[in-house]
Structures are given as structure tokens and as C-alpha cells.
C-alpha positions in Angstrom: 0.2 -3.7 -16.3 -1.8 -4.9 -13.7 -5.7 -4.0 -13.5 -7.3 -1.6 -11.2 -8.7 -4.3 -9.1 -5.5 -5.9 -8.6 -3.9 -2.7 -7.5 -6.5 -2.1 -4.9 -6.1 -5.5 -3.6 -2.5 -4.7 -3.1 -3.4 -1.8 -1.6 -5.8 -2.8 0.8 -3.5 -5.8 1.8 -0.6 -3.4 2.6 -3.0 -0.9 4.6 -4.0 -3.7 7.0 -0.6 -5.0 7.3 0.7 -1.5 8.3 -2.1 -1.1 10.9 -1.6 -4.7 12.5 -0.1 -4.9 15.9 2.9 -7.2 14.4 4.5 -3.9 12.5 6.2 -2.3 15.4 9.8 -2.0 14.0 9.7 1.0 12.6 11.8 0.6 9.6 9.7 -1.9 8.4 6.5 0.4 9.3 8.4 3.3 7.2 8.9 1.3 4.1 5.4 0.1 4.1 4.3 3.6 4.5 6.2 4.6 1.2 5.0 1.6 -0.7 1.6 2.3 0.1 1.8 6.0 -0.9 3.5 4.7 -4.0 0.4 2.5 -4.8 -1.8 5.5 -3.7 -0.3 7.8 -6.6 -0.3 4.9 -9.3 -4.2 4.6 -8.3 -4.9 8.1 -8.5 -2.7 8.9 -11.8 -4.0 6.0 -13.8 -7.5 5.5 -12.6 -8.9 9.1 -11.3 
């Protein structure tokens, strides 16, 4: 299993990607939103 730091780095990367101007296509944006939400749940359940 990945450590907390690695998961946080991935979460921050996805957050930046989701907010970038290149993310205009709604399907891609929606996919990243779900992935970002899932990572947030993992962080809450595993480390908080």
C-alpha cells in the first residue's frame, strides 16, 4: 500500500490538473473529479 505522502502528492497533482485551463472537456473533468473524490475518501479513512 502507498504511504500517506505519496497519496497526498497524487491528490494535489490531480487537484492542480482539474483546475488547469486545459481541462475543458466535461467527460475528462468528471472522471478526474470522481478520482479526486475517491482519493480524498482514502485519506480520510486511512489517515484521519
